[in-house]
N, C-alpha and C positions, 0 to 999 in steps of 0.2 A: 504494500500500500504506500502511495506517494505522500510525502509530508507537504502540506500547504503552508507556504510562507505567510506570516502575518502581514507583510507588505503587499501581498497580492489581494488580501481581503480589505485592506484599508480604503482604497479608492471607491469601491462600490458602497461601503458603509457611509463614507462621507457624502457621496452623491445621494444616497437614500435619506440622510439627515437633512440635506438641503431641500430635497423634494418634499419632505414632510413639512418643513418650515414654510415653504412657498404655498403649499396646500392650505395650511392653517391660516396664513396671512391673507389669503383670498377671502376669507369669511369674517374678517374683522369688521366692526361697525363702521369705522372710518379708515379705510386703507391708506388715504393720503395723509392723515394726521399722525404726528409723532407724539406719543404719550409723554407727559411731563409729570414728574413726581412733585413738582412745585405748585401745580394748580391746586387751590384750596388751602395752601399753606402760607405762613408768613414769608414775606420776601426775604431771601438770603441777604447777607451783608454785601455791600458794594464798596470797593476801595474808595477811600477818601482822598487819594492822591489825584490831583487834577492835571489835565493837559495844560502845559505852561501857557499862561495868558487867558485861561478860561475859568469859569466858575467851578469851584469844588463841590462835590456831592455832600449833602448834609442828610443823615438818615431821617430827619424830621420831614424831608420832602415826600417820603412815601407814606407818612401818617398825617398829612395835612388836612385830611377830610376830602380831598379832591382826587379824582381818578388820574393816574399818572401812567405814562408809557415809559418802559425801560427798553431802549433800543441798543442792541449790540452791533457795532459796525467797525469797519477798518477802511483805510484809504486805498488799500490794494484790492478791495472787494468790488468787482463790477456790479453785482446786484445791489450793493449799498448805494452806488452812484445812481442807479436807476430809480431807487425809491426816494432819494434825497429831495426832489421837488415836492413829493407828497408830505414829507416830514416838515418842510418849510411851510407848506399850506396849512397843515394841522397846527403848527406853532402859531401862525398868524391868526388862526381861529380861536386861540386861547388854550390849546392843549399843552399841558406841562409834559415835556419829554426829557428824560435823562439819557444821554448818549454815551454809553460805555465803549470807549475805544479799546479794542483788544488786539493783541499780537501785532502791533504796529510800531513804526518808528515815529518818534515825536515830531520830527520836522515834516514828515509826509502828512501826518494827521493835521498838523497846524496849517500847512499849505492848502490842504483839501478844504478845511472850513473857511479859510480866508478867501479862497477862490469861489466856492460854491455857496457860501453863507452858513450861518450857524443856527440850526433849529432847536438847539438844546439849552435847557435851563441850567444844566450842569454837565460837565464833560469829564467823568472819571477816566483816568489813564491807566490801563492794565496791560502793559507790554508782555507780561508772562502768561496772561490769560487765566489767572487764578479765579477772578470773579466769574468769568464765563463758565468755568468748571463748576463752581458752586451753584450756578443757576441752571446747569444742565444744557448749556448751549452747545449745539453740534457744529455749527458754522455760521458766520455772519452772512446776511443780516438775520437776526431774530429779534422779535419784539414781544414784550410781555405787557399785558394790561394789569395794573395793580390798583386795587380798590383804595379808597381814602383811608382805610384803617391798616394798610400795608399788606393785605392779602393778595396773593397772585390769583387772578381770575382766569387768565387765558394766555396761551403761548402760541405765537405764530412764527413758523420757520419760513424764511424766504422774504423777498422784497414786497413792500406794501404797494403792489400794483397788480393789475390783471383780475381775472375772474375769481381766482382762489381768494384774493384779498377782498373782493366785493362780496363773495358768498359766505365767507367764514369770519374774516376779521371785522368788517364793518358792522355786521349784526352783533357780534360780541361786544364791540366798543359801545354801540348804541344801548345795549342792555346794561352795560356797566354804568353809563352816564345817566340812565333812567333810575336805576336802583338807589 
């Protein structure tokens, strides 16, 4: 009787595991949404180190009684540039937005805001990405809706444009502003 090497069995086992995960994933309630352990929980800490020349983050900003957006962005991120005009529009309409700059170089982030405008009430600077890890951010841009008591209500991965934004983010923000 021939002995079967474990290395010969490994590829079919790995393929089978991926097939099962894909099958289970097709039947999720919202296959486009990424679950967040932060929703319904108090907002995690945000670094109080500010991007040079910009307002520092104060934890009281998240418990001011007003709905706040926490946006994770970087100057090297093309989708962040795509959503930037929407952030400026929201800020002009009175929305408080905290813009956490992650995994970026300070001079590039500063130049970006100087050239394209600053929609943020505070600009925490997190070059190592520690704050983004605490918030569960997978990649910029990601935006969280935070209730006036500091509770995370909603997480949106991706730029604030397009049909996904219109169908998921806008209703969530409208609900937060009404409550």
